[in-house]
N, C-alpha and C positions, 0 to 999 in steps of 0.2 A: 770352089775356091778351097784351097788346102792350107788351113791353119795348123801348124805344129808347135811343140813345146819349145822353149828356148835352149833345151839340151840336145834337140835332134839335130841341128845343123849349126855352123857358125854364122855369124851375122853376114859375112861376105859372100856366103853361097847362095847366089841369086841365079835365076835364068838369064841367058843371054839376051840382050836388048839392042836395039839400033840406036847409034849415036845420033843425037838430036842437036840441031844448030840453034843456039839462043843469041840473040843480040848483045846480050850484056856479059856473057861469058865467052872464054877462048875453047877452041876445039882442041881438047886433050884426050888422047886415046888412052883408055883405061885398061887394065888387064884382063885376061880371059876369066871368065865366071863360071868355069866347068865344076862340077859337083865333086871332084876328087880332091882328096886332101893332099895327095901327092904333089899336085900341080900348084897348090896353094903357095904363094911367095911368103917369105918369113913376116913375123909380127911387126917388126920394126918397119920394113919395107912397105908392108900394107898401110902402116899408119902414115908413112910419108906420101904414098900415092893418094891416100884419102885426105891428106891435107892440101896436095896440089891439085885436087879436083875442082872444077867451078862450083861456085856457090849459087845455090838456088834460094828463093824466098824463104822456104822453111829451114834451110841450112842457115842462112843469116839469123833467123829466130832462135835456132837451138844453139848456135856459138855464143848469142849473146847472153844465153842463160846458162852456158856450161860451166861457167866460172863460179856461179853462184850455187849450182846443183853439185860440184865436187865435194862441197863441205858437208853435204847431207849425210845423215847416219845411214850405215848400210843396212839394206833390206834382206830378207831371207833367201833371195835369189843369188846374192853374191856376197858371200861372207868369207873373209880372208882371214890370214893369221893375225892382223891388226884390227879386227872388227870390233862390234860393239860390246861384245861379251868379254872383252879384256879390259874394259875401261872401269875405272872406280864409280862408285855411286855419286860422288861430287861431280866428275866429268860428265855422267850421265845427265845430272840435273842441268848442268851448264849447257850441254848440247841441246837439251829439250827447251831451254830458254830460247837459245838462238834459233832453233828451228821454229819455235812458236813466233818470234819476231820476224823471220823471213817470210813466214807462211802468208802473211797479208800482202806482202810485197810481190810475191811471185806470181806470174801469169799462168795461164791455162797450159801453155806449152812447156813451162817448167817443170809441171807436174808429171809430165809424160815419162814413161820409162826410158825413152831414148836419150834424154838428157843427161844420163848418169850411166857410165859403164866402168865397170872395176875389172881388173884382172884378177885371176885365181890367186896370183902369189902376192902381189903387192898392194892391191886395193887402191890403184891410181885411177884418176879419171881419163877416159880417152874420148877424144872428139871424133864423132863419126859424121862424115860429110854426107848430106842427103843430096840426092841429085834427082832430076825429073824422070818420071816414070816411062816407059816404053809403050808401045802398041799393044804388047802381050800382057801388060799389067793392069791393075784396077785403076781406073780414071776417078778423079774426085777425092782421093784420100789425102789427109793433110799431115798425118803422123804415122810413124812406124813404131812397132812394139820391139824392144831390145831382144836380140837373140833369135828373132823369128826369121823365117825364111824370105817373107816378103817385107821389103823396106817400105818407107813412107814415100809416096809419089804424089806429085802435083798434077791432077787431071785438068782437063780442058773443057769437060762436058758438065760434069757434075760437081761444080764449087760449093765449098762449105760443107762437105759430107765427109765423116770421119768413120773409117773401119778398123775395129780393134779386135783382138782375140782374148783368150782367156788370161794369158799372161799380164796383160794390162791391168785387168782387175785384180790379179793376185798381187802385183805391185803395190796397187793402191790399197789393197787389205794389209799387206806387210807395212807399208808406212803408217797406217793408222794403227796397227799394232804396236809398232815402235814408239809412236806418239803416246798411246795408252800406257804402255810400259814405263816411259820416262815419266809420264803424269802420276802413275802409281808410286813410282820410286821417290819422287818429290812429296806426294802426299804422305808417304812412309815416313820421310824425315821429318815433315811438319807434325805428324802424329808423335813421333818420338819426342820432338821438342815439346809438344803440348803436354805429353805425359810426364816429362822431367819437369816442367815448369808446374804442373799439378802436384808432383811430389815434393817440390821445392816449397809451394805454398802450404801443403799440409804440414810439412816440417816447420815452416815459419809459424803458423798458427798454433800448432802445438807448443813450440817456444814461446810464443807470445803469451799464450794462457799460463803457462809456467811461470814467466816472468811477472804476469799480472798477478798470480797467487802470491809469489814471493814479494811482490812490492805491496800488495795487501798485508801480509804478515809484518813486513818491515814498518809499514804505516802504523799498525798496532803497537809494535815494540816502541816506536817513536813516541806515539801518544802516552804509553805507559811511562818511559823515561821523561816526558814532559811533565807528566802529573807528578812523578816522584821529585824532579827539579823544583816545581811549584810548592810541593809540600815542604821541602827543606828551606826554600827561600822564605816561605810564610811562617815557618816555625809552628806548623799545625801540631795539635796534641795527638798524642799516641791513641787515646781513648776515641777521640773523633774517627780516626782510621779505622780502628776496630769496628766501630759503629758502622761506618761505611761498608766495611767488608761483611759485616753480619746482614746489613740490609741487602747488599749484592747477592749474598748467598740465599737471602730469603726470597728475593725476586727470581733468582735462577730456579730455585725449588718450586716456586709457584708456577713458573713456565714450564718445568719439567712435568709437573703435575697436570697443567693445562694440556700439554701435549699428549701425556698418556690418556688423560680422559678424552680427549679428541680422538686418539687412536682407538680407544675401547668403543666409543661411540660409532666410528667409522666401521669397526669390525661389526658390531651390533648391526648396524644398517645393512651392511654387506649380507650378513647371515639372513636377516629379514628379508633383503631383497631376493637372495637365493631361494629362500622359502617360498616367497611369493612367486618367483619364477616356476618353482616346481609345482606349486598349486595351479598357477596358469596353464602349465603344460598338462596337468591332470585334467583340468576343466576343458581344455580344447580338445584332449583325447576322448574325454565323455561326449563332448559336443559333436565330435566327429563320429563316434559310434552312434549317437542318437540320430544324427544325419543320416548315416548309412541305413539304419532301421527305419526311417521315415519313408513314407511313400512319396510319389512324385507330387501329388498335389499339396501335401504338407511341405515338402521340401520348397516348392515354388511360393508357398505362402510365407515360408520361413525367410527366404531370400527377400521377397517383397517387404516384409516387416523390418528386416534388418536394414534394408536400403532406406526405408521411411525413417527408421530410428537414427541411422547416420545423417539423414537430411535434417531432421528435427535438431540432432546434436549441432549440426553445423549452424542451422538458424538460432538456437539457444545461444551459441558462442557469439555470432554476430549480435543478437539482440543485447546479450550481456555488455558486449563491447560498447554498443550504443548507448546501453543505459549507464555504463561508467562514464561515457563521454558526456552524456546529458548532465549526469550528476556532478562531474567535474565542472561543467559550464555554469551549472547551477549555484555551486559553491563560488565560483568567481563572481557570478552576478550578485550573490548574497553579500559577498564581501565588498563589491563595488557600492552597492546599495546602502551598506552599513557605514560606510566611509563617506557617503555623500549625502548630506541632508536634502539637498535639492532633488536628488532622485527619488528618496523617500516621499517627499511631497509630491512629485509628479506621479509617483505609483499611487499614492492616496486619492489624488484627483481622478486618475483614471478608474479606480474602483468606484469611486462615488459617481462618475459618469456612467459607468455600466449599470450601477443600481438604478440611476435616473432612467437610462433607456429601458431597463427591465419594467420599471413601474409605469412608465409611459405606455409600454406595449399592453401590460396588464390593464391599464386604464382604458385603452382604446378597445381591447377585447371585450371588456365589460360594457362599455358603451354601445358597442355593436350588437351585443348579445339581447335577445327578446325575452324578457322574463315577466312575471306576474307583477302587479303593483306591490304586493308585500314584499317578495324577494327584491324588487327595485328598491323599496323603501329601506329594506335592511342594507342593501348594497350601498345606497346612498349614505346611511348613517355611518357604515363602517369606512366608506371611502371619505367622508368628511373628517372622521377621526384620523384617517391616515394621512390625509391632506394637512390637518393641522400639524401633526407631526412633522411631516416633510417640510411644511413651511418653517417650522422652527428649526428644524436641521439645516434647512437651505439658508436661512438667516445666519445661523452660527457658522456654517461653511462661507457664505459670503464675507462675513467678518473675518474669518480666517484668511480667505484669498486676499482680501484688502490689506491685512496685515503683512501678509507673505508678499505681496506686490510692494508695499511700503519698504519692507525689509530688503527686497531685491533693489529697489531703487537706492537704499541707504548703501548697500554692499556696492552697487555700481558706482555711487559717488565716491565711497571710500577708494575703490580701485582707480578711479580716475584721479583722486588725490594723491595715491601711491605712485602713479605714473607721473603725475606732475613733480613729485618728490625726486622720483628716479631721474626725470628729465632735467631738473633744475640743477642748481650748484650743489656743492657738499655742505656748505655752511646752511643753506635753507632747509636741505633734506635733514640735516642734523636737528635742527630746531623744530621742524615738524615732527620728527621721530621723538623728540624729547616731549614735546607737548602730547602726543599720543601716548607716550609711556605714562605721563602723568594722568592722562584720562583713564588709562587702564588701571592705574594704581587706586584712583578715586573710586573707579567702579568696584574694585575688588574690596576697598574699605566699605563702601556702602552696600555690598552685596548682602551682608547679613541683615541689615536694616530693611533693605528692599524686599528680602525674602520673608521676613516677620510680617512686614506690610501686606504683602501678598497673601500669607497665610492668614493673616486676620480678616482680609478682605473675603477670602475663601470661606473662612468660618462664619462671617456675618452672612454670606449668601447662602450658606448651608442652612444656617438658623433660619433665615427668611423662607427658605424652601420648606423647612420643616413646619413652620407656622402657617404657610399657605396650604400644606398638606392637612395641617389640623383643621383649618377653616374649611377646606373643601370636605373633609369628613364630616364635619358638623352641618354643613349647608347642604350637602347632597341629598339630604332626606326631605328638603323643601324645594327642590328645583326640578322641574319638569321640561324636559327637551328630548327630542328623539336622539340626539347625539351630544356626548360630553367630550369636551376637549381636555384631554388627559394630559397632554404635553405641558400645559401651564394655564394660568387663570387668564382666560380670555372674558373680560367682564362684558363685552357686548353679547357674547353667547349666553352668558349666565342671565343677563337681563332678559333674553328671549325666552329663558326657561330651559334650561338643559335637564336631561334625564339624570337619575340617580348614578352615582359612581359606585362600582362595585369593588370589592377586595383585590380581585384579579387585575383591574385597571391601576389600582393604587400600588399593586406589586410591580406591575410594568413600569409605572412611573419611577418607582424606586430603583428598578434596574438600570432606566434610562439615566436616572442621576449617577448611579454608580458608573455608567459608561462615560458621563461627562466628566466625572472625577477622575476616570483613568485617562482620558483625552488630556485633562489638565495636567496630570502626572507626565504623560507624554510631551506635552509641551515644556514641561519643566526640563525633562531630559533632554529635548530638544535644544532648549536654551543652553544647558550646560555642554552639549556638544558643540553648539556655536561658539560658546565661552572657549572651549578646549581649542577649537578650529582658529579662534582669533589669537589665542597663545601662540598656536604654531605659526600663523601668519606673522606674528610679531618677531618669533625667532628667525623666520624665513628672512623677513626684511633685515633684521640684524646681521644675518650671515650675508646678505646680498649687498650690504654696505661697501665692502671692498671689492665688489665686482662691477665697477662702474664701465668697465669696457663693453658690457653685453647689454648696453642701453637699446639698442635696435631689436635685439631678440626679445628683451623684456617688454619693449613697446608692441612688438607682434603678438606676444603672449597676452598682454592685457587688452589688445585690440580684438584677439579672437574671443578671449572670455567676455568682452563687452558685447561683441556680436552675439554670442550664445545667450547671454542674458537677455539681450534685446528680443532675440527670437523667442526665448521662453516667455518673456513678457508678453509679447504679442499673441502666443498660444493661450496662455492664461486670461488674456483680455477676451480673446474669442470664446473660450469656454465659458467665461463669465457672462458674456452677452448671451450665449446660447442657454445658460442655466436661468438667466433672468426672463428670457423670453418663455421658456418651458414653465417658470415659477407664474408668470402672468397668465399663461394658459391655464394652469391648474387653478388659479384663483377665478378665473371667469367660470370655469366648469363647476367648481364650489358655489359660486354665486348663483348660478343657474339651478344648481341641484337645490339651493336652500329656497330659491323662490318657488321651485315646483313643490317641495314639502310644504310651505306656508300655505298655497293654493289648495292642497289636498284636504278634503274634510275629513277623511278617515284619520289623517294625522292629528287633527284638533280632538276627535273622538278619543283617539288612543291616548293623548295626553290628559284629558279629563279622567279616563279610566285609571292612568297611571298615578293621578294626584289623588284619587280616592284610596287607591291602594296604598300610597304612602301614608295617608292620613290614618288608615286602619293599621298600619305597621306602626305608626308613631303611638296610637292609642294601646295597642297590644304592648308594646315596650314598656309604656308608662304603668300598665296594670301589672306587668311581670316585675317592675322595680319595686312597686308598692307591696306586692305579695312577698318579695324577698325581705323588704324591711319588717314586715308583720311577722314573718317566720324568724327572723333574727331576734325579735324582740321576745316571742314566747317559745323559743327553742332553748330548754335547758339541759340538752345533752352535752354541749360543750363544757358548760359550767361543772357539771356531775364528773365529768372526765378530768378536768383540772383539779377538783377538790380531792378525787381519789389519788391523783399523782401526788398532790401535796401531802395527803395522809401518808402515803407510803414513804415519801422522802422523810417526814417527821419521824416515823416509827424507825427507820434506818438510823437516824440521828440519835434516837434514844438507845437504841441497842449499842452503837458504838460508843456511847458515853458511859454505859454501865460497864461494859467490858474495859473500858480505859480505866474507870475508878477501881474495879476489883484487881486489875493487875497492878496499880499503884498501892493499893493496901496491902497486897501479899508482898510487894517489893519492902514496905515499910516494916512489916513483921519480921522479915528475914534480916533487915539490917539491925533491928533491935536485938533479936537474938544473939547474932554475932557479937554485938557489944557487950551483952551480958555474959557471954562465954569468954571473952576477953577479961 
């Protein structure tokens, strides 16, 4: 197969073929196809002959697409005088757009180079008729390459096969290059437009900035003019204006000084930062030298230590962050606890429950421990003492919890009343609020009286406590029991004969009484806080008088608060029952311990011995008192000291009187001499 370039032979130079008979075409004799250029007919005659030739199927397809292919831009194979190089950029862009719009509608046959033929001079399209191939040609070809020796032929054996040479691919590449050139030109135009728009935008921004600055200046001058007009209209004093000017100058000077100070501080900080950077650089250099001087083992150890230090630093930062978060959370909880008396009471109850659990565990451990009778006796005595103290404390706590429950019930009743007030009419609510206001006023008026009564009651109780302590101190020498109830006067235990109370126990009692006084002060502060909360509630209710539209929300809030109080009430009742059961268990244990001690013979002997020791101590104290009285009668040392002191005081008085008399006599003599001289 012989493929030649388009410039080697004209398109009509084909080998001679045999005329074939087709049913749809007429038998037309075509001219000779010799390879000599001298025997070729003229160009116009050739075109006429080609137009009169019968049409094949490929010819029909190519003729249908010749009209659309004529308008395509010229490729590099056929550039004439009116080619693409002579067009303006706008025309190139338009051609590229038209070619892009046609490219989707064009079929595969329209892209072949045979669809477009241009002459060397005019660049006009020429319709080249395609005819069936002969027996000497290639069967099965669909299309022909323009300018090649071999035209397109329709075969009968190998249908659907296309045979092309390199000119076809060159044409495709030229078409693609033309499209790319057109696209580059259009992109260049778009780039120029974008650059021009960017320049215009920059110019507009600069101008807008200048106009904004000018507008600010004009606004400032307008404000100055307005102030001047206001001063003129108000006939302000010149001295006031001068004072304002002085004040403005002073503020400006302060601002200037502040700016200078800030600048100096910044400069100093920059200098210190540069010094620190230099120092860090020196330290790094020293460390690098030291690292270079180190051995491999030391270097590895140093790397390990540095990594551990970094890990520890990270852990420290995390722990510090956690600590800060915990501290912040603790502060929030403390604030919430301080603002809520109920939470304070809950915390106190939880602490008391924890103490009771610890004591219960200690009692159980003591009961389970195996000890000697003496140790058990001592433990029983200590336990009875602790039990008495705990019983007293539990009784006080029980009373406090009952009071708190009553208070919570009162608050719940008040909240229900408030809800009824809010849910009722305005007039009823106003009357109820007025009644509450009167109650609050009466409470405030009688607060001092009630406070004084409480203080008198506390004073009476304290005096009674002191008297009871005195009685205990007087009677402790005559009582004998293994265990003494120090927390209070238990007459049943004293009747059984309690042991002598020491000074340490009295001191413990004194401390416990001080704690009770502190608890009373805490209750007083709690009452004051509740009074303040009542005040705040009153203000809130007064503020909510005009917000009658939110009754449903208020109802829901009161319902939630009531449910919370009911839940807390249930919890407190459960804790109360638990504490009562524990108290009953402790009382039973105490009774069993007392019974054991009563049945023990050693305890009786011990009581007798203690009684004899107490009698001996009483006799000793009586003899010591008698000896002191006798010594006071016959001791003259104190009288001697007093007489000597009186004598010294009398001598001092005599010497002072003598000096005063001598000075007065000398003054009288001088006065008489002056009179005689006159």
